[in-house]
VOTI-396807 format. One record per residue: residue in one letter; x, y, z of N, C-alpha, C, O, CB in turn. Coordinates in pm, whole numbers, padded with zeros to 5 digits, always signed. Glycine has a CB too. Example, Ala and Ser with C-alpha at 12.3 -4.5 7.8 and 13.67 -1.06 7.14 Angstrom:
BEGIN
a+01319-00569+00780+01230-00450+00780+01320-00330+00780+01424-00332+00846+01131-00447+00905/s+01285-00225+00708+01367-00106+00714+01290+00003+00787+01341+00114+00804+01408-00060+00572/
END
This chain:
BEGIN
m-01654-02018+07465-01554-02020+07572-01616-01963+07698-01687-01863+07693-01427-01940+07531/k-01588-02026+07810-01646-01981+07937-01583-01849+07979-01461-01833+07974-01625-02088+08047/r-01667-01754+08021-01619-01624+08063-01568-01631+08207-01630-01696+08291-01729-01518+08050/a-01457-01565+08235-01402-01566+08370-01494-01493+08466-01563-01399+08426-01262-01502+08373/a-01496-01537+08593-01580-01471+08693-01542-01325+08705-01424-01291+08715-01568-01541+08830/g-01643-01239+08702-01619-01097+08716-01591-01027+08585-01584-00904+08582-01507-01074+08809/a-01575-01102+08476-01549-01038+08347-01673-00969+08296-01785-01007+08330-01500-01140+08246/a-01652-00866+08214-01766-00794+08158-01840-00882+08059-01777-00960+07987-01722-00664+08090/p-01975-00873+08053-02049-00948+07953-02011-00901+07815-01968-00787+07798-02200-00934+07976/p-02027-00989+07711-01990-00950+07576-02061-00822+07534-02182-00808+07554-02022-01063+07478/g-01987-00730+07475-02047-00606+07427-02060-00499+07531-02102-00387+07499-02180-00634+07371/a-02025-00528+07656-02039-00426+07761-01941-00313+07737-01829-00334+07691-02017-00488+07901/a-01985-00192+07771-01896-00078+07761-01789-00091+07868-01821-00083+07987-01974+00057+07775/p-01661-00111+07829-01558-00137+07930-01544-00022+08029-01530+00094+07991-01426-00162+07864/g-01549-00058+08159-01529+00041+08262-01647+00130+08292-01642+00208+08387-01416+00124+08225/r-01754+00121+08214-01865+00213+08235-01948+00169+08354-01974+00050+08374-01952+00222+08109/t-01991+00268+08434-02078+00245+08549-02216+00300+08519-02230+00418+08487-02019+00309+08677/a-02318+00216+08529-02456+00258+08513-02522+00269+08650-02465+00228+08751-02534+00158+08423/g-02642+00325+08652-02715+00341+08777-02853+00282+08770-02916+00281+08665-02724+00487+08814/l-02901+00232+08884-03036+00178+08895-03098+00233+09022-03048+00209+09132-03035+00021+08895/i-03207+00307+09008-03279+00364+09122-03408+00284+09141-03490+00277+09050-03310+00517+09102/l-03425+00226+09258-03540+00141+09287-03655+00228+09339-03647+00284+09448-03504+00031+09391/c-03761+00237+09260-03876+00322+09294-04002+00239+09315-04110+00295+09330-03900+00426+09184/g-03990+00108+09316-04108+00023+09330-04148+00006+09476-04092+00070+09565-04082-00113+09268/g-04243-00080+09498-04293-00104+09634-04427-00036+09656-04465+00056+09585-04193-00054+09736/r-04496-00085+09757-04632-00035+09784-04636+00089+09870-04741+00152+09882-04713-00142+09849/s-04523+00126+09932-04520+00242+10022-04633+00234+10124-04695+00335+10158-04529+00374+09942/s-04660+00112+10174-04774+00092+10262-04761+00170+10393-04861+00219+10445-04792-00055+10292/r-04639+00181+10445-04621+00255+10570-04625+00406+10549-04669+00480+10637-04489+00216+10635/m-04579+00451+10433-04582+00594+10404-04721+00638+10359-04767+00746+10395-04478+00629+10298/g-04786+00554+10280-04922+00586+10235-04927+00663+10104-05036+00680+10049-04992+00665+10339/v-04814+00710+10054-04808+00783+09927-04681+00739+09854-04595+00674+09912-04809+00938+09949/d-04671+00776+09727-04552+00744+09648-04432+00820+09706-04429+00943+09702-04573+00780+09497/k-04335+00746+09759-04222+00811+09825-04138+00892+09727-04076+00991+09767-04135+00707+09893/a-04135+00854+09601-04052+00925+09504-04090+01072+09493-04006+01156+09459-04064+00859+09368/l-04217+01105+09522-04265+01242+09506-04263+01323+09636-04299+01440+09635-04404+01240+09451/l-04221+01262+09746-04203+01340+09869-04096+01445+09846-04001+01422+09771-04166+01248+09988/r-04111+01559+09910-04015+01668+09891-03927+01688+10014-03973+01681+10128-04089+01797+09857/i-03800+01715+09986-03708+01767+10087-03675+01908+10039-03596+01925+09946-03576+01676+10105/g-03735+02008+10101-03735+02139+10038-03821+02130+09914-03913+02048+09910-03588+02187+10003/p-03796+02210+09813-03881+02207+09694-03849+02092+09598-03912+02081+09493-03869+02337+09621/r-03753+02006+09632-03711+01899+09543-03763+01765+09593-03767+01739+09714-03558+01895+09531/t-03803+01679+09500-03855+01548+09537-03740+01453+09569-03624+01477+09533-03942+01490+09424/l-03774+01344+09638-03674+01241+09663-03619+01187+09532-03501+01153+09524-03734+01127+09746/l-03703+01180+09429-03656+01134+09300-03557+01232+09238-03458+01191+09180-03774+01111+09205/d-03583+01362+09251-03488+01463+09204-03351+01442+09270-03248+01444+09203-03540+01606+09234/l-03352+01423+09400-03227+01408+09473-03155+01280+09434-03033+01281+09417-03253+01409+09624/a-03229+01170+09419-03165+01044+09379-03103+01056+09241-02993+01006+09218-03268+00929+09382/l-03172+01121+09149-03118+01140+09014-02991+01225+09017-02895+01197+08946-03223+01204+08923/e-02993+01330+09098-02874+01415+09108-02755+01338+09164-02645+01343+09108-02903+01536+09195/h-02777+01266+09273-02667+01194+09337-02617+01081+09247-02496+01062+09234-02712+01139+09472/m-02708+01006+09187-02667+00897+09100-02596+00949+08976-02501+00888+08928-02787+00812+09059/g-02642+01062+08925-02582+01118+08805-02438+01160+08823-02367+01179+08724-02661+01235+08760/q-02392+01175+08946-02253+01212+08972-02157+01096+08952-02036+01117+08938-02240+01265+09113/v-02210+00972+08949-02122+00855+08938-02160+00760+08826-02082+00670+08793-02120+00781+09067/a-02278+00776+08768-02327+00673+08676-02402+00732+08557-02470+00834+08568-02415+00577+08750/a-02389+00664+08443-02467+00694+08324-02452+00574+08229-02341+00527+08206-02421+00829+08255/p-02562+00524+08174-02700+00573+08191-02758+00533+08327-02700+00454+08401-02788+00519+08079/v-02875+00591+08357-02947+00559+08479-03087+00512+08441-03157+00579+08366-02954+00682+08575/v-03126+00397+08493-03263+00349+08474-03333+00344+08609-03269+00340+08714-03265+00210+08406/l-03465+00344+08604-03547+00347+08726-03647+00235+08719-03707+00212+08614-03618+00484+08745/s-03667+00164+08829-03760+00051+08829-03885+00082+08911-03878+00146+09016-03691-00074+08884/i-03998+00034+08860-04126+00042+08930-04193-00094+08922-04149-00180+08846-04217+00153+08870/t-04298-00113+08999-04366-00241+08997-04461-00251+08878-04485-00152+08808-04443-00263+09128/a-04513-00369+08857-04603-00393+08745-04730-00309+08755-04794-00282+08653-04639-00540+08737/r-04766-00268+08876-04891-00193+08896-04871-00042+08896-04968+00033+08905-04955-00235+09025/q-04748+00002+08887-04721+00145+08894-04707+00207+08756-04680+00139+08657-04596+00170+08974/d-04725+00339+08753-04689+00420+08638-04578+00514+08681-04566+00544+08800-04812+00499+08582/p-04497+00562+08587-04395+00660+08625-04459+00782+08689-04567+00823+08647-04311+00701+08503/p-04396+00840+08790-04453+00959+08853-04475+01070+08751-04399+01086+08655-04362+01008+08966/r-04579+01146+08774-04612+01256+08685-04496+01354+08675-04439+01397+08776-04739+01327+08733/g-04462+01390+08551-04352+01483+08526-04219+01415+08501-04123+01481+08462-04339+01575+08641/y-04212+01283+08523-04087+01210+08505-04100+01100+08399-04018+01009+08393-04042+01149+08638/e-04202+01108+08317-04232+01000+08223-04120+00977+08121-04104+00866+08071-04360+01030+08150/r-04042+01081+08091-03942+01068+07985-03812+01002+08031-03723+00979+07949-03911+01203+07928/l-03800+00974+08158-03684+00899+08206-03695+00754+08161-03800+00712+08111-03673+00908+08360/e-03589+00677+08178-03591+00537+08135-03642+00450+08249-03574+00429+08349-03449+00491+08090/w-03764+00399+08232-03829+00319+08335-03836+00173+08293-03851+00142+08175-03969+00373+08364/v-03826+00084+08390-03852-00058+08368-03953-00104+08472-03957-00052+08583-03720-00144+08376/r-04035-00202+08435-04139-00255+08526-04111-00400+08560-04063-00477+08477-04278-00242+08462/d-04142-00436+08686-04137-00577+08725-04236-00657+08641-04339-00605+08599-04167-00594+08877/e-04204-00785+08618-04303-00871+08551-04419-00906+08644-04531-00926+08598-04235-01000+08501/q-04391-00913+08774-04494-00947+08873-04491-00843+08984-04386-00795+09025-04471-01090+08930/a-04610-00810+09032-04620-00709+09139-04600-00773+09275-04630-00891+09296-04756-00638+09134/d-04547-00693+09368-04539-00729+09510-04455-00854+09535-04485-00931+09626-04678-00750+09565/q-04351-00873+09456-04265-00989+09473-04127-00953+09527-04039-01039+09538-04250-01062+09343/g-04107-00827+09561-03980-00788+09620-03886-00723+09520-03909-00726+09400-03914-00906+09680/p-03777-00663+09572-03689-00582+09488-03603-00660+09390-03551-00600+09296-03600-00503+09574/l-03587-00793+09407-03505-00867+09311-03562-00856+09170-03486-00854+09073-03496-01014+09352/f-03694-00848+09157-03755-00835+09025-03716-00702+08961-03683-00697+08842-03907-00847+09034/g-03721-00595+09038-03680-00466+08986-03533-00462+08950-03495-00401+08851-03712-00357+09085/m-03450-00528+09032-03308-00534+09001-03283-00611+08872-03201-00570+08789-03232-00598+09116/a-03354-00722+08855-03334-00802+08735-03373-00724+08610-03302-00728+08509-03414-00932+08743/r-03486-00655+08615-03527-00576+08498-03426-00466+08469-03396-00438+08353-03666-00516+08520/g-03374-00404+08573-03274-00301+08553-03145-00357+08496-03086-00298+08405-03246-00231+08683/f-03100-00470+08549-02977-00532+08497-02993-00567+08349-02902-00546+08269-02941-00660+08579/r-03111-00620+08313-03133-00656+08172-03127-00533+08083-03068-00535+07975-03268-00726+08155/a-03190-00425+08129-03193-00303+08048-03054-00244+08029-03030-00173+07931-03285-00200+08113/l-02963-00272+08122-02830-00211+08117-02723-00303+08058-02612-00258+08028-02788-00170+08254/t-02756-00431+08040-02659-00525+07985-02616-00480+07845-02700-00448+07760-02718-00669+07980/g-02487-00477+07822-02432-00431+07696-02406-00283+07691-02344-00234+07597-02522-00468+07587/r-02453-00211+07792-02434-00065+07795-02336-00023+07904-02291+00092+07905-02567+00004+07816/a-02304-00113+07994-02212-00084+08104-02156-00215+08155-02204-00323+08120-02284-00005+08218/e-02055-00204+08238-01992-00321+08298-02039-00345+08440-02041-00459+08489-01841-00306+08296/r-02079-00237+08507-02121-00247+08646-02235-00150+08670-02260-00060+08590-02003-00218+08744/v-02305-00171+08782-02421-00088+08812-02422-00054+08962-02395-00139+09046-02553-00160+08772/v-02453+00070+08992-02475+00113+09129-02625+00114+09154-02701+00168+09074-02411+00254+09157/v-02668+00054+09264-02809+00042+09298-02838+00123+09424-02760+00120+09519-02849-00107+09318/m-02949+00196+09423-02993+00266+09544-03145+00277+09544-03205+00286+09437-02928+00406+09554/p-03208+00277+09662-03351+00305+09670-03376+00455+09656-03288+00537+09684-03410+00252+09804/v-03495+00489+09613-03528+00631+09593-03548+00705+09724-03547+00828+09726-03652+00645+09508/d-03566+00632+09835-03605+00697+09960-03488+00726+10053-03505+00731+10175-03704+00611+10032/m-03367+00745+09996-03250+00778+10078-03196+00914+10034-03101+00921+09956-03139+00667+10064/p-03255+01022+10084-03224+01155+10031-03084+01205+10062-03037+01299+09997-03322+01253+10085/f-03016+01145+10159-02885+01195+10199-02770+01104+10153-02655+01124+10192-02880+01211+10349/l-02801+01006+10070-02699+00918+10014-02641+00988+09891-02692+00972+09780-02757+00776+09976/t-02536+01065+09911-02485+01155+09809-02387+01085+09714-02349+00970+09735-02417+01273+09875/g-02348+01158+09609-02257+01105+09510-02127+01050+09567-02086+00941+09526-02225+01210+09412/p-02060+01119+09660-01936+01064+09716-01955+00928+09784-01866+00843+09777-01878+01161+09815/w-02068+00907+09849-02093+00776+09909-02114+00670+09801-02064+00558+09815-02217+00783+10002/l-02185+00703+09696-02203+00608+09586-02069+00579+09517-02044+00467+09473-02305+00662+09483/a-01984+00682+09507-01853+00663+09446-01769+00563+09526-01688+00491+09468-01778+00797+09434/r-01787+00559+09657-01714+00461+09739-01753+00319+09701-01669+00229+09701-01740+00486+09888/l-01880+00299+09670-01923+00166+09627-01858+00127+09495-01814+00013+09477-02076+00161+09614/v-01853+00222+09403-01792+00194+09272-01644+00159+09290-01595+00062+09233-01808+00316+09177/a-01573+00239+09369-01431+00214+09392-01410+00079+09461-01314+00007+09430-01369+00326+09475/g-01498+00045+09554-01485-00079+09628-01513-00203+09546-01481-00314+09587-01576-00077+09746/l-01573-00185+09430-01606-00300+09345-01482-00355+09275-01485-00469+09227-01711-00259+09240/a-01375-00280+09267-01255-00324+09196-01209-00461+09247-01188-00479+09367-01141-00221+09211/g-01194-00557+09155-01151-00690+09191-01259-00777+09252-01231-00890+09294-01038-00681+09286/h-01382-00727+09258-01495-00802+09315-01614-00795+09221-01613-00723+09121-01534-00745+09455/q-01717-00872+09254-01842-00867+09177-01952-00793+09252-02057-00763+09195-01888-01008+09144/a-01928-00763+09378-02028-00690+09456-01956-00608+09562-01854-00650+09616-02131-00786+09521/c-02010-00491+09592-01961-00407+09701-02081-00348+09773-02165-00284+09711-01865-00295+09649/l-02088-00370+09906-02203-00328+09984-02156-00251+10107-02043-00267+10154-02287-00450+10025/f-02245-00167+10160-02221-00100+10287-02276-00186+10401-02379-00252+10387-02286+00041+10288/r-02206-00183+10516-02262-00238+10639-02265-00126+10741-02164-00062+10770-02178-00361+10691/w-02385-00103+10796-02405+00007+10890-02505-00037+10995-02610-00093+10962-02455+00135+10818/q-02472-00013+11122-02555-00054+11235-02586-00204+11230-02697-00247+11263-02686+00026+11236/g-02486-00282+11189-02499-00427+11187-02576-00483+11070-02599-00603+11063-02562-00472+11310/f-02617-00397+10975-02700-00442+10863-02622-00424+10733-02574-00315+10703-02833-00363+10857/t-02610-00533+10656-02548-00527+10524-02657-00506+10421-02744-00591+10403-02466-00655+10495/n-02653-00392+10353-02762-00348+10267-02734-00385+10122-02651-00322+10057-02785-00197+10280/a-02803-00485+10072-02784-00530+09935-02855-00441+09834-02838-00459+09713-02833-00672+09920/l-02935-00346+09880-03004-00254+09790-02931-00120+09780-02972-00033+09702-03148-00232+09837/t-02827-00102+09855-02739+00014+09844-02602-00043+09817-02523-00064+09909-02742+00106+09974/a-02572-00068+09689-02457-00151+09654-02416-00127+09510-02488-00064+09432-02488-00299+09677/a-02298-00179+09476-02252-00182+09337-02231-00328+09298-02183-00408+09378-02120-00099+09318/y-02267-00361+09175-02258-00499+09127-02200-00503+08986-02216-00409+08908-02396-00566+09129/a-02133-00614+08955-02099-00643+08817-02226-00688+08746-02301-00770+08799-01986-00752+08807/l-02250-00635+08627-02369-00677+08553-02361-00822+08509-02461-00881+08467-02389-00587+08430/a-02242-00880+08519-02227-01023+08490-02304-01109+08588-02318-01230+08566-02080-01062+08493/l-02356-01051+08696-02434-01126+08794-02579-01146+08750-02656-01210+08822-02431-01055+08929/l-02618-01094+08636-02757-01109+08593-02804-01254+08590-02912-01282+08642-02775-01048+08455/p-02729-01350+08532-02778-01489+08535-02803-01541+08676-02900-01613+08699-02679-01580+08465/r-02717-01504+08771-02739-01548+08910-02865-01484+08966-02943-01549+09036-02618-01513+08998/l-02886-01358+08935-03005-01287+08982-03131-01354+08927-03228-01373+09001-03001-01139+08940/e-03131-01389+08801-03247-01455+08740-03268-01594+08799-03381-01638+08815-03231-01464+08588/a-03158-01663+08831-03171-01796+08891-03235-01787+09030-03318-01871+09064-03034-01864+08901/l-03198-01688+09108-03259-01670+09239-03410-01650+09227-03487-01706+09305-03196-01549+09312/i-03452-01571+09130-03595-01548+09110-03665-01678+09071-03773-01707+09122-03617-01441+09001/q-03603-01754+08983-03663-01882+08942-03674-01979+09059-03767-02059+09065-03581-01944+08831/e-03580-01971+09151-03582-02059+09269-03679-02011+09376-03698-02079+09477-03443-02069+09328/g-03741-01895+09355-03835-01842+09453-03768-01772+09569-03834-01746+09670-03920-01951+09504/r-03641-01741+09558-03570-01671+09665-03590-01521+09645-03575-01471+09534-03419-01709+09666/r-03622-01451+09751-03660-01310+09739-03569-01214+09815-03579-01092+09795-03801-01293+09786/r-03482-01265+09902-03398-01176+09981-03281-01126+09896-03203-01208+09847-03347-01247+10108/p-03266-00995+09878-03158-00943+09794-03019-00987+09839-02930-01001+09755-03164-00794+09792/i-02998-01008+09969-02866-01044+10017-02820-01178+09961-02701-01207+09960-02865-01049+10168/a-02915-01261+09913-02879-01390+09854-02793-01373+09729-02723-01466+09689-03005-01470+09821/l-02798-01256+09667-02723-01233+09544-02573-01244+09566-02500-01274+09471-02757-01096+09488/i-02524-01220+09687-02379-01221+09709-02328-01353+09765-02209-01366+09793-02341-01108+09802/e-02415-01451+09783-02371-01580+09836-02274-01645+09739-02308-01669+09623-02493-01673+09863/g-02153-01674+09785-02054-01738+09700-01994-01648+09594-01926-01696+09504-02115-01856+09635/v-02019-01518+09604-01972-01422+09505-01860-01338+09566-01871-01297+09682-02088-01330+09454/p-01751-01312+09492-01646-01224+09545-01704-01088+09582-01744-01011+09495-01530-01207+09443/t-01707-01059+09711-01777-00941+09762-01690-00862+09857-01615-00919+09937-01907-00982+09832/r-01699-00730+09847-01636-00642+09945-01747-00574+10025-01839-00516+09968-01543-00536+09876/v-01738-00582+10156-01834-00514+10244-01760-00400+10314-01660-00422+10382-01897-00614+10349/l-01811-00280+10295-01749-00161+10354-01815-00130+10488-01933-00095+10494-01761-00040+10258/e-01737-00143+10595-01787-00110+10728-01781+00042+10743-01672+00099+10745-01703-00182+10841/i-01895+00107+10754-01897+00253+10753-01951+00312+10883-01984+00431+10889-01980+00303+10637/e-01959+00230+10987-02016+00278+11113-01945+00404+11162-02010+00504+11192-02007+00168+11219/g-01812+00398+11172-01739+00513+11222-01747+00632+11128-01760+00746+11172-01595+00476+11244/d-01739+00606+10997-01747+00715+10900-01881+00786+10908-01887+00909+10904-01726+00661+10758/a-01990+00708+10919-02122+00767+10925-02141+00850+11052-02208+00953+11050-02229+00658+10917/e-02082+00803+11161-02097+00876+11288-02018+01007+11288-02058+01105+11350-02052+00789+11404/r-01904+01007+11216-01819+01126+11215-01866+01232+11115-01827+01348+11126-01676+01088+11183/q-01947+01194+11021-01987+01289+10918-02073+01401+10976-02146+01380+11074-02062+01218+10805/s-02065+01517+10917-02152+01627+10957-02278+01623+10872-02277+01571+10760-02079+01765+10943/g-02384+01677+10924-02509+01680+10849-02592+01555+10870-02558+01471+10954-02481+01698+10702/p-02700+01540+10794-02790+01426+10809-02720+01293+10780-02625+01290+10701-02911+01441+10717/p-02764+01185+10842-02701+01054+10820-02723+01003+10679-02837+00998+10631-02754+00952+10921/s-02617+00965+10612-02625+00923+10473-02712+00800+10453-02779+00787+10350-02487+00896+10419/m-02712+00709+10550-02785+00583+10533-02932+00593+10574-03002+00492+10574-02717+00475+10613/m-02978+00711+10610-03117+00726+10655-03214+00707+10538-03196+00764+10431-03137+00864+10720/d-03316+00625+10561-03422+00613+10461-03551+00672+10516-03559+00709+10634-03443+00465+10419/t-03652+00680+10432-03778+00745+10472-03893+00649+10446-03969+00665+10351-03799+00879+10393/d-03904+00549+10533-04007+00447+10516-04143+00490+10571-04247+00444+10522-03964+00321+10584/t-04145+00576+10671-04268+00611+10741-04285+00762+10747-04189+00835+10725-04268+00551+10883/p-04406+00811+10777-04423+00955+10796-04331+01013+10903-04283+01125+10890-04566+00986+10832/a-04305+00935+11010-04214+00983+11114-04073+00999+11059-04004+01095+11093-04213+00886+11234/d-04030+00906+10974-03898+00918+10910-03893+01044+10824-03794+01118+10826-03867+00793+10825/y-03998+01067+10748-04002+01182+10659-03999+01313+10737-03929+01407+10700-04127+01176+10570/r-04077+01317+10844-04077+01437+10929-03937+01465+10983-03892+01580+10987-04177+01421+11046/e-03867+01359+11026-03731+01376+11078-03634+01417+10967-03545+01498+10989-03683+01246+11146/a-03651+01361+10848-03564+01399+10736-03582+01547+10702-03484+01617+10675-03595+01312+10612/l-03705+01594+10705-03730+01737+10681-03660+01822+10787-03598+01923+10756-03882+01766+10680/r-03670+01779+10913-03606+01855+11020-03455+01859+11002-03393+01964+11017-03642+01795+11157/l-03396+01744+10970-03252+01737+10953-03204+01822+10835-03092+01872+10835-03208+01593+10934/a-03290+01837+10735-03256+01917+10618-03286+02065+10638-03264+02146+10548-03331+01866+10496/g-03337+02101+10757-03363+02241+10787-03506+02286+10764-03533+02406+10764-03275+02325+10707/f-03597+02192+10745-03737+02226+10721-03826+02176+10834-03932+02117+10810-03783+02168+10586/g-03781+02199+10954-03855+02160+11073-03775+02201+11195-03653+02216+11187-03883+02007+11074/s-03843+02220+11306-03779+02273+11427-03759+02163+11531-03850+02088+11563-03863+02386+11485/a-03635+02157+11583-03608+02060+11691-03692+02091+11814-03720+02002+11894-03460+02060+11727/g-03732+02218+11831-03812+02257+11946-03961+02254+11920-04040+02295+12005-03773+02393+11991/g-04000+02206+11803-04142+02202+11769-04209+02073+11809-04146+01984+11866-04158+02222+11623/v-04336+02063+11780-04413+01942+11805-04452+01880+11671-04460+01952+11571-04540+01972+11893/p-04478+01749+11667-04518+01687+11540-04662+01724+11505-04753+01705+11585-04502+01535+11548/v-04681+01776+11384-04815+01812+11336-04829+01764+11192-04731+01731+11125-04840+01966+11346/w-04953+01761+11147-04984+01728+11008-05052+01849+10945-05140+01911+11005-05076+01600+10999/v-05011+01881+10822-05073+01992+10751-05126+01942+10618-05052+01882+10540-04973+02109+10730/s-05253+01965+10592-05317+01923+10468-05303+02035+10364-05345+02148+10388-05467+01887+10491/l-05243+02002+10248-05218+02101+10144-05283+02057+10012-05261+01943+09970-05067+02122+10125/p-05360+02142+09947-05407+02108+09812-05297+02137+09711-05244+02248+09707-05536+02189+09776/t-05261+02037+09628-05160+02054+09525-05216+02006+09392-05326+01952+09385-05030+01976+09561/e-05139+02026+09286-05182+01980+09154-05204+01830+09151-05290+01780+09079-05080+02020+09047/g-05124+01757+09229-05137+01613+09232-05241+01562+09330-05256+01441+09345-05007+01552+09264/g-05313+01651+09396-05412+01610+09495-05377+01662+09632-05286+01744+09648-05426+01459+09497/l-05449+01614+09731-05429+01659+09868-05305+01592+09927-05291+01469+09921-05554+01629+09954/v-05216+01671+09983-05093+01621+10044-05099+01640+10194-05140+01745+10243-04969+01693+09985/q-05058+01537+10269-05048+01548+10414-04900+01565+10448-04822+01470+10437-05109+01421+10486/l-04860+01685+10488-04721+01716+10515-04694+01704+10665-04751+01780+10743-04685+01856+10464/p-04607+01611+10707-04572+01602+10850-04458+01696+10882-04356+01697+10812-04534+01457+10887/l-04473+01775+10987-04372+01874+11023-04346+01873+11173-04429+01829+11252-04416+02013+10978/f-04228+01924+11211-04203+01965+11347-04209+02118+11347-04130+02182+11278-04064+01911+11401/a-04300+02175+11424-04311+02321+11431-04370+02358+11566-04450+02284+11623-04399+02378+11315/a-04331+02475+11618-04379+02520+11748-04499+02612+11737-04588+02610+11821-04269+02590+11824/t-04501+02694+11631-04609+02791+11614-04664+02783+11472-04604+02724+11383-04560+02933+11645/a-04780+02845+11453-04841+02848+11321-04751+02922+11222-04739+02881+11107-04979+02915+11327/g-04688+03030+11266-04600+03105+11177-04479+03024+11134-04437+03030+11019-04555+03231+11245/e-04424+02949+11228-04310+02863+11196-04351+02756+11096-04278+02729+11000-04253+02799+11324/a-04466+02695+11117-04515+02594+11024-04534+02652+10884-04499+02587+10785-04646+02534+11074/l-04589+02773+10876-04610+02837+10746-04477+02862+10674-04468+02849+10552-04686+02969+10763/d-04375+02898+10750-04243+02918+10690-04192+02789+10627-04139+02789+10516-04143+02969+10794/y-04208+02678+10700-04161+02550+10647-04244+02506+10527-04191+02452+10430-04165+02442+10757/i-04374+02529+10535-04460+02492+10423-04418+02567+10297-04409+02508+10189-04608+02522+10456/g-04391+02697+10310-04349+02776+10195-04214+02734+10141-04188+02751+10022-04345+02920+10231/a-04127+02678+10227-03996+02633+10182-04005+02499+10109-03930+02475+10014-03901+02621+10300/v-04096+02411+10153-04111+02281+10090-04203+02288+09968-04178+02224+09866-04165+02179+10190/y-04308+02366+09980-04404+02386+09870-04410+02535+09838-04500+02604+09887-04547+02330+09906/p-04316+02587+09759-04313+02731+09731-04444+02785+09675-04476+02903+09692-04202+02762+09635/e-04519+02699+09609-04648+02744+09556-04748+02779+09666-04850+02842+09638-04708+02636+09467/h-04719+02741+09790-04803+02777+09904-04745+02892+09985-04803+02933+10086-04823+02657+09993/g-04631+02943+09942-04571+03055+10013-04633+03187+09969-04697+03195+09865-04421+03057+09991/a-04612+03290+10050-04664+03422+10015-04589+03475+09894-04466+03463+09886-04650+03521+10135/a-04662+03531+09799-04601+03586+09678-04668+03718+09644-04783+03742+09683-04613+03487+09559/d-04596+03804+09571-04652+03934+09533-04781+03915+09456-04789+03838+09361-04551+04013+09450/g-04882+03988+09501-05010+03985+09431-05098+03868+09466-05208+03854+09411-04986+03984+09288/h-05053+03781+09557-05133+03665+09595-05164+03671+09744-05083+03721+09822-05059+03532+09559/p-05280+03621+09784-05312+03619+09927-05212+03533+10004-05159+03435+09951-05455+03566+09949/a-05186+03571+10126-05095+03493+10210-05165+03366+10258-05284+03370+10290-05046+03577+10331/p-05095+03254+10263-05156+03132+10315-05178+03143+10465-05107+03216+10534-05069+03009+10282/r-05277+03070+10515-05303+03065+10658-05330+02921+10698-05367+02837+10616-05423+03156+10696/l-05310+02896+10825-05342+02766+10881-05475+02773+10953-05508+02872+11018-05230+02718+10976/w-05550+02665+10940-05682+02656+11001-05689+02532+11088-05637+02426+11053-05794+02654+10893/r-05753+02548+11201-05771+02438+11296-05919+02405+11302-06004+02494+11298-05715+02475+11439/g-05950+02276+11313-06090+02235+11322-06145+02196+11187-06070+02182+11090-06174+02347+11380/s-06277+02176+11179-06341+02133+11056-06480+02193+11045-06539+02235+11145-06348+01979+11049/g-06531+02196+10923-06666+02246+10899-06684+02388+10946-06595+02472+10928-06767+02158+10966/g-06799+02417+11007-06827+02550+11056-06745+02589+11176-06737+02706+11211-06970+02563+11088/a-06683+02489+11241-06602+02518+11360-06458+02550+11324-06375+02573+11412-06606+02399+11455/r-06427+02552+11195-06290+02577+11155-06250+02720+11187-06324+02814+11157-06271+02548+11006/a-06132+02736+11248-06089+02870+11289-05946+02894+11243-05863+02802+11250-06099+02887+11443/p-05915+03016+11196-05778+03045+11151-05684+03061+11270-05723+03107+11377-05775+03172+11066/l-05560+03023+11248-05457+03039+11350-05376+03166+11321-05348+03198+11206-05364+02915+11354/r-05339+03237+11427-05249+03350+11412-05106+03298+11413-05079+03193+11471-05271+03455+11524/p-05012+03369+11350-04874+03321+11342-04813+03285+11478-04734+03191+11487-04789+03425+11277/a-04849+03358+11582-04789+03332+11713-04856+03219+11789-04807+03178+11894-04793+03457+11797/d-04968+03168+11739-05039+03061+11810-04954+02935+11818-04892+02894+11720-05173+03031+11741/s-04954+02874+11937-04880+02750+11957-04956+02633+11896-05079+02634+11888-04855+02725+12106/l-04882+02533+11854-04942+02413+11796-04945+02301+11898-04865+02297+11992-04865+02368+11670/v-05038+02210+11879-05056+02096+11970-05005+01971+11901-05031+01950+11782-05207+02079+12012/a-04932+01888+11974-04871+01768+11917-04976+01680+11847-05083+01651+11902-04799+01689+12026/e-04942+01640+11728-05020+01546+11645-05151+01603+11595-05235+01529+11543-05048+01422+11723/e-05172+01734+11609-05296+01789+11554-05284+01800+11403-05175+01809+11347-05328+01927+11617/r-05401+01800+11338-05410+01808+11194-05465+01945+11154-05569+01988+11204-05498+01694+11137/l-05395+02012+11066-05428+02147+11026-05451+02153+10876-05402+02069+10801-05318+02244+11068/d-05525+02253+10833-05543+02281+10692-05467+02405+10654-05466+02502+10729-05692+02297+10657/c-05403+02404+10539-05338+02523+10487-05418+02572+10368-05440+02497+10272-05191+02495+10448/a-05461+02697+10373-05544+02754+10267-05512+02900+10252-05453+02961+10342-05693+02734+10295/l-05551+02958+10140-05533+03101+10121-05636+03176+10203-05752+03136+10211-05545+03139+09972/s-05593+03285+10264-05685+03361+10350-05776+03448+10264-05861+03520+10317-05606+03450+10451/
END
């Protein structure tokens, strides 16, 4: 018997909402895995899991065929695209397949939206009632990757891939859809903008500032930090070396001053010309600094 449009697939947990966090992509503009960027001491992936966990369970995470799960997060439920660099529809399809039979609907979000909190995701879930898709529209853009969908859309999603169509917005063509206009809501909210993503180092630097880990009166600088995962280039807004050190210690507590450990210092220059900065020293826009123990 033909299933009615919008009905749950056979065996689906009635009423259950699952989550899908999109962690794939080459991060070519950022240059590093965005999931591991920190806002304060927490990674973007930590924040996405927290926010998604407020509205959805189970939660799966998608990566590309060429990626491995980020270090320390291997025990989460990961799915891989069958083909690399083919766009987010592949990650969505793998996630939908993994969740079929375990939920009726799924909330989708990219990992690089640190301020997209649980209440905003809950609006997508509520807006899905009587529809097969619910999306936000903000600044004239309808975002198909920040949305809620009926898992019954999996066959349509797979058909789009077979047809060679790669734009996620194609998923809602001819589908009962609710689009939530949130321009006014987003402008009235206090705090960082919920729809902000972190595609570039400049975006990340601004996200840190909005979260309280950067100074509006500072200049943009880069700080090189040795970490367990390798060398990290941290973009900051800071006016002085002391201010930068405070932000570094807040984002990477392992680089902050601790009892019994040498205090970190900032160094300017390279090789034998490298010189330590005093806390009161002013910083120069776009300069690159090293953070090391004194």
